C-alpha positions in Angstrom: 32.6 31.7 11.8 33.0 34.6 9.3 29.3 35.3 9.6 29.5 35.5 13.4 32.4 37.9 13.2 30.6 40.1 10.8 27.5 40.2 13.0 29.7 41.0 16.1 31.4 43.8 14.2 28.0 45.3 13.1 26.8 45.1 16.7 29.8 46.9 18.0 29.4 49.6 15.3 25.8 50.1 16.4 26.9 50.3 20.1 29.5 52.9 19.2 27.0 54.8 17.0 24.6 54.9 19.9 27.3 56.2 22.3 28.3 59.0 19.8 24.6 60.0 19.4 24.2 60.1 23.2 27.4 62.0 23.7 26.8 64.6 21.0 23.2 65.0 22.1 24.4 65.7 25.7 27.0 68.2 24.4 24.5 69.9 22.2 22.1 70.3 25.2 24.8 71.8 27.3 25.8 74.1 24.5 22.2 75.3 24.1 21.9 76.0 27.8 25.1 78.0 27.8 24.1 79.9 24.6 20.5 80.6 25.6 21.2 83.9 27.5 23.1 85.2 24.4 20.4 84.1 22.1 17.7 85.7 24.3 19.7 89.0 24.4 20.1 89.1 20.6 16.4 88.2 20.1 15.3 90.9 22.6 17.3 93.5 20.7 15.3 92.9 17.5 11.9 92.7 19.2 9.3 95.5 18.8 7.6 97.2 21.6 4.4 95.2 21.0 6.1 91.9 21.9 6.4 90.5 25.4 10.0 89.8 26.1 9.3 88.0 29.4 6.7 85.5 28.2 6.9 81.8 29.1 7.9 79.7 27.4 10.3 82.3 25.9 10.1 83.1 22.2 13.6 83.3 20.8 12.6 84.4 17.3 10.9 87.9 17.2 7.6 87.9 15.4 8.2 91.4 14.0 12.0 91.9 13.7 13.0 95.6 13.8 16.2 97.6 14.0 14.5 100.6 15.6 16.0 99.7 19.0 19.6 100.0 17.6 18.7 103.3 15.8 17.2 104.8 18.9 20.2 103.8 21.1 22.6 105.1 18.6 20.8 108.4 18.1 20.0 109.2 21.8 23.4 108.2 23.2 26.9 109.0 21.9 27.6 105.3 21.1 29.9 106.3 18.3 32.2 108.0 20.8 31.9 105.1 23.1 32.9 102.7 20.3 35.8 104.9 19.3 37.0 105.1 23.0 36.8 101.3 23.4 38.5 100.6 20.1 41.4 103.0 20.8 41.9 101.7 24.4 41.7 98.1 23.2 44.2 98.5 20.4 46.7 100.4 22.6 46.3 97.9 25.4 46.9 94.9 23.1 49.9 96.5 21.4 51.6 97.6 24.6 50.8 94.4 26.4 52.3 92.3 23.7 55.4 94.5 23.5 56.1 94.5 27.2 55.2 90.9 27.8 57.4 89.7 24.9 60.3 91.9 26.1 60.0 90.5 29.6 59.4 86.8 28.6 62.3 86.5 26.2 65.2 86.9 28.7 63.3 84.7 31.2 63.1 82.0 28.6 66.4 82.2 26.6 69.0 84.1 28.6 70.8 82.6 31.6 71.3 85.0 34.5 71.3 84.8 38.3 67.9 84.9 39.9 66.0 84.2 36.7 63.9 81.4 38.0 63.2 83.2 41.3 62.1 86.3 39.3 59.8 84.2 37.1 58.3 82.5 40.2 57.6 85.9 41.8 56.0 87.2 38.6 53.7 84.2 38.2 52.8 84.4 41.9 51.1 87.7 41.3 48.4 86.0 39.3 46.9 84.9 42.7 46.5 88.5 43.9 43.0 89.7 43.2 42.7 93.0 41.3 40.6 94.5 44.1 43.6 94.4 46.4 45.8 96.5 44.2 43.0 98.7 42.9 43.4 101.4 45.5 47.3 101.7 45.1 46.9 101.7 41.4 44.3 104.5 41.5 46.5 106.6 43.8 49.5 106.0 41.5 47.4 106.9 38.5 46.2 110.2 40.1 49.8 111.1 41.2 51.0 110.5 37.6 48.3 112.8 36.3 46.6 110.1 34.2 43.1 110.3 35.6 40.4 111.0 33.0 42.7 110.0 30.2 43.1 107.0 27.8 46.5 106.3 29.3 44.9 106.0 32.8 42.5 103.3 31.5 45.4 101.4 29.9 47.9 101.8 32.7 47.0 98.6 34.8 47.1 96.4 31.6 50.5 97.5 30.2 51.8 94.0 31.2 50.4 90.9 32.8 51.9 88.0 34.6 49.7 85.6 32.5 51.1 87.1 29.3 54.7 86.8 30.5 54.1 83.2 31.5 52.4 82.3 28.2 55.1 83.9 26.0 57.9 82.5 28.1 56.6 79.0 27.5 56.3 79.7 23.8 59.8 81.1 23.6 61.1 78.0 25.3 59.5 75.9 22.6 61.6 77.5 19.8 64.4 75.2 18.7 67.9 76.2 19.6 69.0 75.6 16.0 67.1 78.7 14.9 68.8 80.8 17.5 72.2 79.5 16.7 71.8 80.0 13.0 70.7 83.6 13.5 73.7 84.3 15.8 76.1 82.7 13.2 74.6 85.1 10.6 75.6 88.0 12.9 72.1 88.8 14.3 72.1 91.0 17.4 70.1 90.1 20.5 67.4 92.6 19.6 67.4 91.4 16.0 67.1 87.8 17.1 64.1 88.7 19.3 62.4 90.7 16.6 63.2 88.7 13.4 63.4 85.1 14.7 61.7 84.7 18.0 58.5 86.8 17.5 57.6 85.2 14.2 58.2 81.7 15.7 55.7 82.3 18.5 53.0 84.0 16.4 50.2 81.6 17.6 51.0 82.5 21.2 51.0 86.2 20.4 47.6 85.9 18.7 46.2 84.0 21.6 47.4 86.6 24.1 46.1 89.4 21.9 42.6 87.8 21.9 42.6 87.4 25.7 43.9 91.0 26.3 41.4 92.4 23.7 38.4 90.7 25.3 39.6 91.8 28.8 40.1 95.4 27.8 36.9 95.6 25.8 34.7 94.2 28.5 36.4 95.9 31.5 33.9 97.9 33.5 35.3 98.4 37.1 38.6 100.2 36.3 37.2 102.7 33.8 34.4 103.4 36.2 36.9 104.3 38.8 39.4 106.3 36.8 37.0 108.1 34.4 34.2 110.5 35.2 33.9 112.4 31.9 31.2 111.0 29.7 33.2 111.8 26.5 35.8 109.3 27.6 33.3 106.5 28.5 34.0 103.1 27.0 31.2 100.8 25.8 30.6 99.0 29.1 30.1 102.3 30.8 27.9 103.5 28.0 25.7 100.4 28.2 25.4 100.9 32.0 24.0 104.4 31.5 21.2 103.0 29.3 19.4 101.6 32.4 19.0 105.1 33.8 18.3 106.8 30.4 15.6 104.4 29.3 14.1 103.4 32.7 15.0 99.7 32.2 13.7 99.3 28.7 15.3 95.9 28.1 14.9 96.1 24.3 17.1 99.2 24.1 19.5 97.9 26.8 19.8 94.6 24.8 20.5 96.6 21.6 23.3 98.5 23.3 24.7 95.2 24.7 24.7 93.6 21.2 26.5 96.6 19.8 29.2 96.2 22.6 29.8 92.5 22.1 29.7 92.4 18.3 33.3 93.6 17.9 34.6 90.9 20.3 32.9 88.2 18.3 34.2 89.6 15.0 37.8 89.8 16.3 37.6 86.2 17.6 36.2 84.8 14.3 38.9 86.6 12.3 41.8 85.5 14.5 40.8 82.1 15.7 42.6 80.3 12.9 45.9 81.8 14.0 45.5 80.2 17.5 46.3 76.7 16.1 50.0 76.0 17.0 52.4 75.9 14.1 55.6 74.0 13.8 58.4 76.4 14.8 61.0 74.0 13.8 60.0 74.1 10.1 62.5 76.8 9.4 65.4 74.6 10.4 67.2 72.9 7.6 68.9 69.6 8.1 
């Protein structure tokens, strides 16, 4: 009997091992299909002019890797200025978005006042409105406020977001009441409670929102294209778009410019991804 049980257990282990191999093999194939365009872009950026980038089957590894494409793009176009513009716009956008979203989300989550739920519902409902519908009114307002062709004009539509308010409100609601009550007993003001207690408690949500806002700001093409017409204020997406006309569709140089534009996003994500893991906000409460 014991031998039969052992054989059955070994058989089940083999079945489960086969299922895991099949599952991970399928997931690996899907991941490869999803990553192939990015791998092809990076490979093209390092290929020399003597290599055929459209050969079939495609060759992902360049036979003669070179950085001349990056050097030519950097020297013939003001990519340093584009990088500075995108960095400044992204940092200001993330900072202001976190500030305004946190200020709006805190009373919606922790304070009790008339119309709170209706106000929150109205804010969340704006997520369903496409940006193209509000684009013209936003542009008219931007021009009337004198913010066209300026960094503030690029940042203006992203000063706050309904998604950010929703995300931070949910995070504020997860903070234990004991932490709030202890701070009030110690004489902490409402603003001090928000700054010293609530914001540190929801740091994972803040980092998550910061990553989303940074990626959205860094990769935004449509709004800067509308509100900016001075080349010295171009962001990286606009700078990469000009490469097609400058180099007559030399895909190696366009790929090099694209890699320069996406590298900071990957770096920021790799540096901040460990902060996205939720932390136990109640750990600061003593029994």
